[in-house]
VOGU-3710 file (C-alpha; in Angstrom, 3 decimals, decimal comma):
1> maeevvlrfs> -6,507/-19,544/-51,483  -5,935/-16,147/-49,854  -5,400/-16,222/-46,104  -8,566/-15,453/-44,189  -9,014/-12,014/-42,645  -10,072/-12,438/-39,012  -10,372/-8,754/-38,057  -11,184/-5,675/-40,128  -11,526/-1,967/-39,308  -13,445/-0,137/-42,059
11> evsfeylhkk> -13,211/3,691/-41,845  -13,642/3,610/-38,079  -13,901/6,953/-36,261  -14,007/7,282/-32,493  -13,893/10,055/-29,925  -14,477/10,234/-26,181  -17,121/12,375/-24,515  -14,838/15,411/-24,394  -14,960/15,477/-28,214  -11,294/14,685/-28,608
21> pilteasfci> -10,828/12,611/-31,788  -8,894/9,378/-31,275  -9,486/7,647/-34,622  -10,546/9,217/-37,926  -11,623/6,792/-40,667  -9,068/4,203/-39,559  -8,906/1,175/-41,863  -6,823/-2,005/-41,620  -7,246/-5,769/-41,606  -5,522/-8,627/-39,768
31> rrgakitlmg> -5,242/-12,134/-41,231  -5,789/-15,251/-39,166  -2,641/-16,368/-37,314  -0,787/-13,054/-37,752  1,419/-11,564/-35,005  0,956/-7,782/-35,182  2,278/-4,832/-33,143  0,130/-1,774/-32,434  2,550/1,161/-32,504  2,039/4,842/-31,709
41> qngagkstif> 2,803/7,622/-29,257  1,402/7,525/-25,714  -2,253/8,557/-25,958  -2,522/7,801/-29,708  -5,308/5,288/-29,100  -3,688/1,856/-28,911  -5,780/0,779/-25,920  -8,825/2,311/-27,624  -8,266/-0,052/-30,568  -8,353/-2,958/-28,105
51> glikgdlkpk> -11,561/-1,597/-26,565  -13,204/-1,415/-30,007  -12,110/-4,963/-30,871  -13,541/-6,319/-27,603  -16,776/-4,390/-28,074  -16,317/-2,410/-24,864  -16,309/0,742/-27,023  -18,522/1,536/-30,015  -17,261/3,488/-33,043  -18,769/6,870/-33,840
61> sgqvsitnna> -18,845/5,742/-37,481  -17,433/2,934/-39,592  -17,399/-0,757/-38,750  -15,302/-3,214/-36,758  -15,794/-6,716/-38,203  -14,803/-9,965/-36,477  -14,914/-12,926/-38,893  -17,170/-15,873/-37,957  -17,636/-14,540/-34,418  -13,984/-15,193/-33,560
71> tigtarqtma> -13,476/-15,173/-29,789  -11,233/-12,619/-28,095  -9,022/-12,917/-25,012  -7,212/-10,009/-23,424  -4,166/-9,894/-21,159  -4,481/-6,531/-19,447  -1,524/-4,313/-18,516  -2,253/-4,449/-14,810  -4,446/-6,423/-12,460  -7,835/-4,785/-11,910
81> redlnltvea> -8,086/-3,453/-8,381  -11,348/-5,335/-7,760  -9,516/-8,634/-8,477  -6,721/-8,156/-5,951  -8,694/-9,745/-3,072  -9,632/-12,877/-5,049  -7,940/-16,246/-4,771  -6,157/-17,466/-7,900  -8,949/-19,995/-8,512  -11,719/-17,389/-8,082
91> yfakafsvvp> -9,857/-15,051/-10,419  -9,818/-17,633/-13,220  -13,471/-18,502/-12,559  -14,361/-14,934/-13,622  -13,356/-15,845/-17,181  -16,493/-18,018/-17,547  -20,195/-17,251/-17,460  -20,637/-20,863/-16,327  -17,644/-22,230/-14,420  -16,589/-25,569/-15,977
101> gnirsriskv> -16,276/-28,647/-13,795  -12,672/-29,164/-14,881  -11,569/-25,614/-14,079  -8,667/-26,750/-11,871  -7,123/-28,834/-14,635  -7,646/-25,977/-17,111  -5,944/-23,563/-14,698  -3,045/-25,993/-14,301  -2,650/-26,209/-18,094  -2,510/-22,443/-18,708
111> leavnfeipl> -0,218/-21,841/-15,721  2,163/-24,392/-17,203  1,996/-22,497/-20,521  3,192/-19,309/-18,797  5,805/-21,148/-16,691  4,166/-20,425/-13,333  3,402/-22,581/-10,289  1,169/-21,161/-7,564  -1,264/-22,642/-5,009  -4,817/-21,884/-6,152
121> drivgnlsgg> -5,829/-20,504/-2,752  -3,252/-17,683/-2,902  -4,617/-14,134/-2,898  -3,913/-12,336/-6,191  -2,966/-9,082/-4,482  -0,233/-10,832/-2,492  1,595/-11,892/-5,655  4,521/-9,946/-7,115  4,152/-7,791/-10,221  5,909/-10,435/-12,325
131> qqarlllaya> 3,656/-13,179/-10,971  0,583/-11,067/-11,692  1,864/-10,492/-15,247  1,972/-14,265/-15,789  -1,500/-14,588/-14,266  -2,903/-11,923/-16,621  -1,627/-13,839/-19,650  -2,885/-17,178/-18,314  -6,327/-15,596/-17,740  -6,496/-14,703/-21,437
141> liqdpdilll> -5,311/-18,167/-22,511  -7,818/-20,091/-20,399  -10,545/-18,684/-22,652  -8,834/-20,321/-25,680  -9,382/-17,196/-27,801  -9,101/-16,940/-31,589  -7,621/-13,451/-31,173  -5,216/-12,755/-28,285  -4,751/-9,116/-27,252  -1,619/-8,417/-25,187
151> deptnnldkt> -1,210/-5,035/-23,484  2,390/-4,488/-22,283  2,881/-8,215/-21,488  6,570/-7,895/-20,500  5,957/-5,388/-17,712  7,359/-6,760/-14,429  8,678/-9,947/-16,063  12,267/-10,945/-15,408  14,505/-12,109/-18,273  13,488/-15,745/-17,815
161> gidhlisfli> 9,824/-14,775/-17,980  10,305/-12,672/-21,109  12,280/-15,432/-22,858  9,535/-17,949/-22,044  6,855/-15,564/-23,341  8,744/-15,047/-26,625  9,065/-18,811/-27,124  5,389/-19,276/-26,377  4,281/-16,582/-28,844  6,527/-17,893/-31,632
171> mydktvlvis> 4,867/-21,311/-31,316  1,333/-19,938/-30,747  -0,745/-20,588/-33,871  -3,560/-18,076/-33,316  -3,846/-14,348/-34,008  -1,965/-12,002/-31,665  -2,100/-8,209/-31,404  0,369/-6,723/-28,952  0,970/-3,291/-27,444  4,469/-2,997/-26,006
181> hdadflncft> 7,277/-0,480/-25,619  9,870/-3,277/-25,414  11,467/-3,051/-28,872  13,691/-6,132/-28,519  10,720/-8,231/-27,388  8,574/-7,052/-30,318  11,314/-7,692/-32,852  11,530/-11,350/-31,849  8,101/-12,462/-33,056  5,933/-9,774/-34,690
191> egvvyldvyt> 5,627/-9,699/-38,482  3,861/-6,414/-39,070  2,833/-3,104/-37,509  -0,402/-1,137/-37,367  0,830/2,421/-36,793  -1,497/4,945/-35,093  -0,674/8,552/-35,911  -1,507/10,688/-32,864  -1,877/13,807/-35,054  -3,964/12,581/-38,016
201> hqteiyvgdy> -5,777/9,899/-35,926  -5,405/7,466/-38,805  -3,753/4,064/-39,138  -1,077/2,763/-41,490  0,010/-0,813/-42,165  3,639/-1,937/-42,406  4,959/-5,453/-43,081  8,212/-6,700/-41,553  9,840/-7,126/-38,170  9,693/-4,277/-35,700
211> ysvveeisrr> 13,118/-2,743/-36,322  12,733/-2,795/-40,123  9,378/-1,003/-39,794  10,890/1,684/-37,551  13,629/2,217/-40,163  11,060/2,356/-42,965  9,075/5,019/-41,112  12,255/7,061/-40,574  13,170/6,845/-44,286  9,659/7,901/-45,261
221> iereemknaq> 9,868/10,947/-43,021  13,195/11,916/-44,612  11,685/11,608/-48,119  8,650/13,677/-47,120  10,789/16,389/-45,550  13,030/16,519/-48,650  10,006/16,849/-50,950  8,582/19,613/-48,792  11,913/21,474/-48,812  11,922/21,410/-52,635
231> lekrildrke> 8,309/22,592/-52,789  8,957/25,361/-50,277  11,812/26,647/-52,453  9,538/26,739/-55,533  6,715/28,368/-53,545  9,030/31,097/-52,274  10,266/31,736/-55,804  6,672/31,970/-57,112  5,613/34,325/-54,338  8,502/36,680/-55,088
241> kvnffankgg> 7,482/36,740/-58,758  3,808/37,311/-57,815  4,768/40,314/-55,691  6,980/41,694/-58,473  4,473/41,324/-61,380  1,346/42,277/-59,376  2,532/45,905/-59,277  3,198/46,154/-63,042  -0,385/46,231/-64,316  -1,865/44,883/-67,599
251> kmrklaqklk> -0,504/41,530/-68,825  1,964/41,423/-65,964  -0,914/41,455/-63,453  -2,555/38,515/-65,289  0,762/36,645/-65,088  0,851/37,383/-61,349  -2,651/35,900/-60,956  -1,581/32,765/-62,863  1,546/32,371/-60,711  -0,547/32,868/-57,575
261> aetedleenm> -2,848/30,020/-58,610  0,184/27,792/-59,290  1,558/28,695/-55,858  -1,685/27,623/-54,186  -1,512/24,279/-56,043  2,057/23,763/-54,841  1,039/24,500/-51,244  -1,743/21,917/-51,517  0,855/19,355/-52,644  2,936/19,862/-49,510
271> vdvrredkti> 3,151/16,511/-47,741  1,674/16,352/-44,260  4,897/15,066/-42,735  4,310/12,731/-39,827  5,496/14,268/-36,597  7,130/11,221/-35,111  6,772/10,385/-31,420  7,897/13,299/-29,321  10,546/12,534/-26,754  10,387/14,117/-23,327
281> rkftipvqed> 12,946/16,828/-22,700  16,047/16,262/-20,619  15,198/16,871/-16,976  16,632/16,704/-13,470  15,034/15,491/-10,247  16,020/18,141/-7,679  17,139/16,758/-4,323  15,823/17,774/-0,934  18,126/20,306/0,717  20,213/19,817/3,853
291> ivgevltlkk> 20,433/16,006/3,818  23,036/14,788/6,320  23,875/11,417/7,788  21,990/8,176/7,286  18,992/8,376/4,968  17,928/4,704/5,155  19,040/1,742/7,275  18,041/-1,833/6,470  18,603/-4,499/9,126  15,913/-7,057/8,204
301> vkviknhepi> 14,052/-7,934/5,020  11,420/-10,507/4,122  11,943/-12,809/1,154  9,357/-15,173/-0,310  10,503/-18,760/-0,788  8,102/-21,584/-1,670  5,349/-18,972/-1,343  6,180/-18,371/2,340  7,837/-15,241/3,855  11,217/-15,666/5,561
311> lceinkvlrk> 12,817/-12,891/7,625  16,499/-12,370/6,818  19,020/-10,179/8,613  21,174/-7,831/6,519  23,111/-4,620/7,055  22,598/-1,875/4,489  22,990/1,850/5,146  22,255/4,479/2,481  23,425/8,063/2,648  23,143/10,886/0,147
321> rdrllvigpn> 24,233/9,755/-3,379  24,118/6,051/-2,447  22,202/3,845/-4,913  20,921/0,360/-4,060  19,744/-2,013/-6,820  17,419/-4,761/-5,537  17,478/-7,891/-7,701  16,110/-11,438/-7,651  13,636/-13,635/-9,520  9,926/-12,850/-9,886
331> gigkstllrt> 8,056/-13,563/-6,664  11,035/-13,280/-4,297  9,611/-10,115/-2,672  11,285/-7,132/-4,383  8,168/-4,960/-4,761  6,992/-6,030/-1,300  10,291/-4,753/0,111  9,887/-1,401/-1,645  6,316/-1,008/-0,378  7,572/-1,834/3,123
341> lvankeegin> 10,253/0,836/2,818  7,673/3,440/1,841  5,461/2,509/4,802  8,537/2,773/7,118  6,777/0,869/9,920  8,516/-2,521/9,967  11,140/-3,475/12,523  14,609/-3,387/10,976  13,750/-0,588/8,513  14,317/3,076/9,251
351> iapeikvgyy> 14,070/6,144/7,023  15,299/9,304/8,727  12,199/11,270/9,834  13,066/14,451/7,934  13,543/12,639/4,605  10,947/13,188/1,905  10,333/9,943/-0,040  9,558/9,959/-3,760  7,972/6,616/-4,723  7,375/5,380/-8,290
361> sqdfstldfd> 4,977/2,459/-7,948  4,726/-0,096/-10,761  0,909/-0,165/-10,373  0,577/3,633/-9,895  -0,827/3,134/-6,393  0,506/6,603/-5,483  -1,977/8,160/-7,919  -5,620/8,852/-7,070  -7,384/7,812/-10,268  -10,434/9,969/-9,396
371> divfnslksv> -8,265/13,075/-9,054  -7,627/15,419/-11,978  -4,092/15,852/-13,306  -3,777/19,486/-12,159  -4,615/18,637/-8,534  -2,330/15,587/-8,552  0,626/17,746/-9,564  -0,262/20,606/-7,237  -0,558/18,286/-4,227  3,146/17,329/-4,318
381> madgideqqm> 4,727/20,684/-5,150  7,673/21,594/-2,931  7,844/25,029/-1,325  8,835/27,774/-3,737  7,286/26,239/-6,854  4,456/28,229/-8,447  1,749/27,177/-10,893  3,673/28,423/-13,918  6,672/26,249/-12,995  4,343/23,304/-12,375
391> rataanflit> 2,762/23,632/-15,821  6,183/23,988/-17,466  7,387/20,832/-15,703  4,276/18,933/-16,808  4,739/20,095/-20,414  8,286/18,672/-20,380  6,638/15,292/-19,797  4,136/15,850/-22,651  1,376/16,605/-20,145  -0,032/19,672/-21,851
401> gdlmghkiaa> -2,756/22,087/-20,836  -5,556/20,075/-22,425  -4,781/17,148/-20,088  -4,732/19,173/-16,871  -8,491/18,876/-16,306  -8,686/15,165/-17,132  -9,157/12,516/-14,481  -6,063/10,386/-14,027  -8,176/7,312/-14,801  -8,660/8,671/-18,342
411> lsegqkglls> -4,899/8,812/-19,055  -3,106/6,058/-20,907  -0,730/3,933/-18,817  2,214/5,668/-20,497  0,821/9,082/-19,556  0,354/7,923/-15,950  4,023/6,946/-15,917  5,121/10,363/-17,197  2,802/12,052/-14,680  4,529/10,056/-11,930
421> farlvlmrpg> 7,929/11,385/-13,024  6,610/14,954/-13,208  5,415/14,559/-9,609  8,894/13,391/-8,520  10,466/16,486/-10,106  8,005/18,799/-8,328  8,386/16,948/-5,013  12,188/17,363/-4,630  12,630/14,157/-2,583  15,611/13,074/-0,505
431> llildeptnh> 15,087/9,366/-1,220  13,860/7,862/-4,493  12,186/4,449/-4,355  11,641/3,251/-7,917  9,677/0,074/-8,660  9,967/-0,837/-12,363  10,154/2,821/-13,474  10,261/1,905/-17,188  6,907/0,091/-17,152  4,518/1,558/-19,749
441> infrhipvia> 7,130/4,127/-20,831  7,809/4,678/-24,544  11,309/3,399/-25,343  12,218/6,843/-26,771  11,896/8,337/-23,265  13,936/5,716/-21,417  17,458/7,147/-22,081  16,276/10,567/-20,861  14,836/9,056/-17,675  17,969/6,949/-17,086
451> savnnyegai> 20,128/10,082/-17,300  17,908/11,932/-14,809  17,973/9,050/-12,333  21,758/8,683/-12,682  22,289/12,398/-12,049  19,990/12,511/-9,022  21,932/13,648/-5,936  19,856/11,894/-3,259  19,665/8,229/-2,232  18,031/5,648/-4,520
461> vmvshmsefv> 16,520/2,180/-4,042  15,415/0,622/-7,324  13,940/-2,524/-8,829  14,065/-2,912/-12,605  14,133/-5,840/-15,005  15,207/-3,673/-17,963  18,934/-4,325/-18,244  19,512/-1,530/-20,803  18,065/0,961/-18,306  19,938/-0,418/-15,291
471> keikfteeld> 23,349/-0,311/-16,992  22,996/3,456/-17,552  22,839/4,067/-13,790  25,860/3,781/-11,493  24,812/1,804/-8,414  26,950/1,756/-5,303  25,382/-1,401/-3,829  23,327/-4,424/-4,847  20,913/-6,533/-2,797  20,154/-9,962/-4,296
481> lgkl> 17,115/-11,302/-2,436  17,521/-14,657/-4,173  20,818/-15,250/-2,336  19,566/-14,460/1,175
//
């Protein structure tokens, strides 16, 4: 018996209110128990697909079919801001229209599944990014869904957390659709790809592990480009003959008309070669001028052990070109330390008063989601930068003119990440504080960003769980909060 299809898109078209097409007659189906990657450039519509599956969005035309009313659970990319003030128990209670009497035991079961222990009275917003990532997955699991939707599930997870998640997904017997830019993670458990083409707004299905699909797409592009090159040569030859015979008159003119018709047929046969994901251009983050002396001094830091803060004395001094990597397990207080640095109000922490701080926040808290992109960029521009330079900088990060009037809330998470880097370039900071700067970023962009960070001439404090990214940057010091 053929394996049952649990989800089907039949010629689904969708566009947002600004009449920008996202999907055009997209068709694909997912069988029960499959582990599938949604792949496509930032802004191609991966999160839109999730919205259509959940029913939060309605297609303009076509049909989204869920077999036998299969239930759906979603692990979001980031914690919703309205949930940050809830206790862990109240957060899980939101998953039910009627809260079950055994909710505490159900919470305990799903927390065990994601390898996480936490008192149920803890406030969600006080948890680290990695702890929140585990909570987001557990929230989806507590609903026992037939279809599990995972949106960037490895963001903020340390290596132990990612390894546990891979093991869990390999053993998980239900349907999983995942959006992720972590190629190694995807290659470990997915068995097929639904590819969203950002230019044609259509979908294509590929079978195989992630790396084999990427190779297959590359080979297809090469074949299409070769075919087009051959056709272009024949078209050029025909056009030269058309121009020659058209001026001869009589039978020669009829031959020219025939060749012209053949040329038009050849042009119609040109393959619409997929323009693969664009990569951002190489860039530099200019440093604030006239930096002298101590940029940052750290005498005391808080670490979280057994869910309680402990104040530890240290002695770290950063000057221009110094780079500090902050490491430690999820929940130890890395992001809390970076937020404390930015605030610059705690005893034992001092950033020189003239230093301009550029902060990349893992949850994009530096961005006003109600602001439009143009104003967000303009608000951080250093002296001497004009609007033309601002637009050129934005375009380097694939933030083109058509996005300038959009609210930041309407951007994909990947686009918010690129916007954050564009703001750092325009700001010209003296100190970079980077909290998981590869979160949500397409893996094609990561080497370019690593090079820019490594070449930055100011001081850097960074937290990152992506080892491939970290090893491309030369750090002068390391602070392991787990050993304090």
